[in-house]
Each structure stands twice: as C-alpha cells, then as structure tokens.
N, C-alpha and C positions, 0 to 999 in steps of 0.2 A: 505494501501501503505505502500511496506516493506521500510525503511532503504536506501539509497546503504554502501557499505562499504567509499564511503569517505562523506557520512554526518557520519555513523559514530564515524569512526576518525577524526570530524569538532568537536565534539560534549565533545568525550574524551579529545579534547586536551583543547578546554574551559575549561570546567570538570575540568583538574588540571587543568590549568592555573589559576582560580576558587578560588580554596583551597589551594593552594600555598601560589598566590598572596595576596586575601582575601584582591580585593578593596574595597574600600567604596564611592567615588569619580570618578567620570569621568578621572579626573588632574591621579587617581592611577591606572585607569586603563590604559592610556597612557603612563603613570611612567612602569605599566609596558610590557607594547607591543613594544617601545623603547628599555629595558633588554629584552628582547625575541627577537629580530628584528633585533636589533640594528649588531651584529656577524656573522648575516646570513651574510644582504646587503654588510655589510665589504670585505667579502668573496668571496663572488660574483662579488664585483666590482672589488677588487685585480684582479680575474682570468683574467678578461673578459681587461682590460689593459694592460698583463700577453699576452696574445691573443693576444694581439694589435699591442702592442712595439716587441713580440718574443720574447721575454727574461723572470729572473726572476726577484724579487726584489732582488735587492743589488746583482747581477749577474754582476764578475770584468773579466767574461770573451773579450772577440773582437765583437763588433756588426754589425751586418750585416744591419745595419738598422740608420738613422742618425735621431729617436729617439731617447728622454731620460727622463727619469721624473722630473731629475730636470734639464733643461738645462739651459745655458749662459744667455736668450736672459734675455731684459730689459719687462718686464710687465708691464703692464697701469693698473689702477682697475678703475672699473665702481663707478664717483658716482650717 
C-alpha cells in the first residue's frame, strides 16, 4: 500500500527536523519542536485575537467595540 501525499510530507518534515537539529535527547527534541512551532502558534493566536476584537494590534483608529487588548480594569490573579 502506498503512502498518501500527507504521510510523505510528514516523513520529509520529520527527516528535515532530525537533520537540522540533530537531537540526542528528548529535551533536544522538545526544544526543536518549541522553536519550530512557537512562531506558528503565536501568529495563529494573534490572528484569532485580531478577529475577535475586530481590529489589528496597535491600530490607533476609533474602535466600534469596548473590547481592548490592554484594558484599564483591575485584574486579579489566581493563586
């Protein structure tokens, strides 16, 4: 049975990660994956926040919503 295109791409990506990062321990693998995926997840979360609030970060124009990224309300911490 032949591999699907997605499986082939996944295998190639795994091969590139191993070649580029040459991990020797589980911690090395975790650090490599963190370095690879962190920018992607941060970008996705930023886009989600932009969509939720209805405006881009650092947008200085008048807003149609009361939602803000840095509000002035007191915030409590959960200890």
